[in-house]
N, C-alpha and C positions, 0 to 999 in steps of 0.2 A: 925770177919768181915763178913758181909753178901756178898754173890755174887755180887750185884750191886757195892759195894765198891771195890772188889777184880779186877773188869774189868775195871773199870773207870779208863780215861787217866788223867795225870796231867795236870795242864794248860800249862808247858813245851810241853809236848807232843801233845797236842790238838794243839797247835801254828804252832809244826812242822809238822805235820799230815796235816793241812789246806795250809800251804805253799807251798807242794805238787801238782803238776797238778793232780785234779782228776775231775770226773765228778760229778755232783752237781744235787739234785733234787729240784726243787723250788714249794714249794706249796704256793699258794694264794686262796682265796674264790672268787668263781664268784657270779653272782647277784642273783642267786637261793639259796646261802648259802652251795654249794656243794666244796669241795675240787677240784683244778684244779692244775695239778701237771706237771711238765716239766723240761726236762733235761736239765742242762745248764753247761757251762764253767765259770769258776770264777778266780777272784783273791783275795787272800787274805793280807790285808795290814793295819797296824795299829789297829788291833783288829776288823775291819771290811770287809766284803764281798762284793764286787764289780762284779757285771754283767753288760753286754749292752743287750739290746733288741731294735726291731723296735718299736716306740713309739706309735703305733696303735695294736701293739700285744695286746692278751686277758689278757695276765698278767699283763701287764702293764696298763690296764682300770681295771682290778679288783684292782689292788694296788691303783689305785686313790681313788677308792671307800673306800677300808679298807686296811690300810698299815702294818695291821698285817701279817707276813708269818712265813712260817717254811722252812728249809733247810738241806737236810739231806745228808752226803757226807760218802760214807762208798765203802769200798774194802773186796775183799776176796772172794772165791769161794765154801768154805764150812764153816760151823757152827764154825768150832776149830780156822779158822784164820779170821773169820770178824772183820774189824776194822771199826770205823765209829763215827762220830759227828753228832748230830742233833741240830738244833738251832732255837730257838724262838725269834723272833725278829721285829723290825719295818723297814721298808724299805723307804728310800727317793727316790724321782726319780729327777735325775739331768738332765737339759737338755742344758747345754751350751755346744756347738759344738766344741770347742777347748777342754775342760774337756774330754768329749766323745772320741774322736779322740785320745789323750793322752793316758789316759786308755787303748782302744783298742788296742794300740801300746805297753803298760806295758803288756796286758794280752798275747798278742802273743809274747812277748818276754821271757813269764814265762812258755813256753812249750819248752821242752827238743828239740824237731824236727824241730821246727821252729824259724828263727832270725828275721822276721819280720811279719807282717799282710799282708796277699793278699790284692793286691790293689783294689780289688771291696769292702771289707770290709772297707778300711778307707773313699772309696769312699762314702759308705751307712752311714757314721757317721751324716750327718747333717738330715737324716731322723730315728737316734736313739737316744735313752736315756742310763743313766748310772744308775744302781738300787746299791744303797749303803743300807748294810742291818747290822744293827747295833743290835747285841746279846743282848737279855734281860735274856734269858736262855740258858744254853748249857748242854745238856748231851751228853755222849761218851762210847764207849765201845771196848774192846780188850779182844775178846775171848782167843786168845794164852796166855793169863795170866792164864788162868786156868790149862794149863799144860796137856789137855787132859781130865781133870776130868768135866765133864756135872754134 
């Protein structure tokens, strides 16, 4: 078994990892063909990642031009304990206000330290969109599976 296979997460481990509240890096492609990477919160549900953004944000403009995105969610502070998931997929922009507000409430409820979203966030829902990322390819790693062998 090669090292990549040794450190890969199982499907159940990927689902469990993504169900936890981590920060994600969302990569889109700008008008000049360069990567545009931003930190985002997310909610993992039914095999898709959901994020919200202001509808006029650069990342949303990029997705309107090219719906192919990359997302990386990673934890750990040393090589020996890096764990992560990289997703290549397509992003659908959902603009329905009720759906956006409902998902924002769901995202806030998934954070362990918060019971509800700030009122200002819900009030901004009419200006926001929901980004639904459907994975096409998933890569993962858990360096702790190497047991200190690099």
